[in-house]
VOMITI-51832 format. One line per 10 residues: number of its first residue (from 1); for each residue x, z, y of C-alpha. Coordinates in nm, 2 decimals, padded with zeros to 4 digits, always signed. Example, Ala and Ser with C-alpha at 12.3 -4.5 7.8 and 13.67 -1.06 7.14 Angstrom:
<dokes>
1 = +01.23,+00.78,-00.45 | +01.37,+00.71,-00.11;
</dokes>
This chain:
<dokes>
1 = +00.00,+00.00,+00.01 | +00.29,+00.07,+00.23 | +00.42,-00.29,+00.19 | +00.08,-00.43,+00.28 | +00.08,-00.19,+00.58 | +00.42,-00.31,+00.69 | +00.32,-00.69,+00.65 | +00.01,-00.65,+00.86 | +00.19,-00.46,+01.15 | +00.52,-00.63,+01.17;
11 = +00.61,-00.97,+01.26 | +00.40,-01.23,+01.44 | +00.10,-01.21,+01.21 | -00.10,-01.02,+01.47 | -00.01,-01.27,+01.75 | -00.13,-01.54,+01.53 | -00.44,-01.39,+01.44 | -00.52,-01.31,+01.81 | -00.48,-01.65,+01.88 | -00.71,-01.77,+01.61;
21 = -00.98,-01.49,+01.69 | -00.97,-01.62,+02.05 | -01.02,-01.97,+01.96 | -01.27,-01.94,+01.68 | -01.45,-01.60,+01.66 | -01.49,-01.50,+02.03 | -01.57,-01.82,+02.16 | -01.94,-01.81,+02.09 | -01.98,-01.45,+02.17 | -01.80,-01.48,+02.50;
31 = -02.01,-01.80,+02.58 | -02.32,-01.64,+02.51 | -02.22,-01.31,+02.71 | -02.10,-01.53,+03.00 | -02.41,-01.73,+03.00 | -02.60,-01.38,+03.01 | -02.38,-01.25,+03.28 | -02.42,-01.57,+03.48 | -02.78,-01.54,+03.46 | -02.75,-01.18,+03.63;
41 = -02.52,-01.32,+03.90 | -02.75,-01.61,+03.96 | -03.03,-01.38,+04.03 | -02.82,-01.24,+04.32 | -02.75,-01.58,+04.45 | -03.08,-01.75,+04.34 | -02.89,-01.98,+04.11 | -02.86,-01.90,+03.75 | -02.57,-02.14,+03.70 | -02.28,-02.24,+03.95;
51 = -02.24,-02.58,+03.80 | -02.39,-02.75,+04.10 | -02.24,-02.53,+04.35 | -02.06,-02.74,+04.62 | -01.82,-02.65,+04.90 | -01.73,-02.94,+05.16 | -01.90,-03.17,+04.92 | -01.67,-03.08,+04.64 | -01.82,-02.95,+04.30 | -01.65,-02.62,+04.25;
61 = -01.92,-02.47,+04.02 | -01.76,-02.55,+03.67 | -01.45,-02.41,+03.81 | -01.62,-02.08,+03.91 | -01.79,-02.08,+03.56 | -01.46,-02.13,+03.37 | -01.29,-01.85,+03.58 | -01.55,-01.60,+03.50 | -01.56,-01.69,+03.14 | -01.19,-01.66,+03.13;
71 = -01.16,-01.32,+03.28 | -01.45,-01.20,+03.02 | -01.27,-01.34,+02.74 | -00.93,-01.17,+02.83 | -01.10,-00.83,+02.89 | -01.27,-00.86,+02.54 | -00.93,-00.96,+02.37 | -00.76,-00.70,+02.54 | -00.99,-00.41,+02.48 | -01.09,-00.51,+02.13;
81 = -00.75,-00.64,+01.98 | -00.46,-00.56,+02.19 | -00.50,-00.21,+02.27 | -00.60,-00.10,+01.91 | -00.31,-00.30,+01.76 | -00.07,-00.12,+02.01 | -00.19,+00.21,+01.92 | -00.16,+00.14,+01.55 | +00.18,+00.00,+01.57 | +00.29,+00.32,+01.78;
91 = +00.14,+00.54,+01.53 | +00.30,+00.36,+01.21 | +00.61,+00.25,+01.36 | +00.73,+00.49,+01.62 | +01.00,+00.35,+01.85 | +01.33,+00.43,+01.72 | +01.56,+00.67,+01.91 | +01.79,+00.48,+02.13 | +02.14,+00.63,+02.16 | +02.45,+00.50,+02.36;
101 = +02.55,+00.15,+02.29 | +02.87,+00.06,+02.09 | +03.05,-00.01,+02.41 | +02.97,+00.34,+02.56 | +03.10,+00.49,+02.26 | +03.42,+00.28,+02.24 | +03.48,+00.37,+02.62 | +03.43,+00.73,+02.56 | +03.66,+00.72,+02.26 | +03.92,+00.54,+02.47;
111 = +03.88,+00.79,+02.77 | +03.92,+01.09,+02.53 | +04.24,+00.94,+02.38 | +04.37,+00.85,+02.71 | +04.33,+01.21,+02.83 | +04.49,+01.39,+02.52 | +04.85,+01.54,+02.61;
</dokes>
């Protein structure tokens, strides 16, 4: 069981899984949630969708929709995937204690040898 746990929590497996989850699994959920959120936002501006929003005769509505969808997707992935993964990694693989580097140790040895009578 330890080997399987090591396999899951080490390497790039989680990073690859995050990419696949983002591309496949969360796409529908986030699209639906974004549409719902856009409905609420649209009630404030009396426009349920920004696809036809124009500024100086330039359609910027699709860009506004894409930015809102991206922010929602990033938040979902961060809080439901990245944070739990980081906590599990810290729990099962704590950071190794870092000591002085080899150069620092060699410098210390050199200095102590130079200071001997």
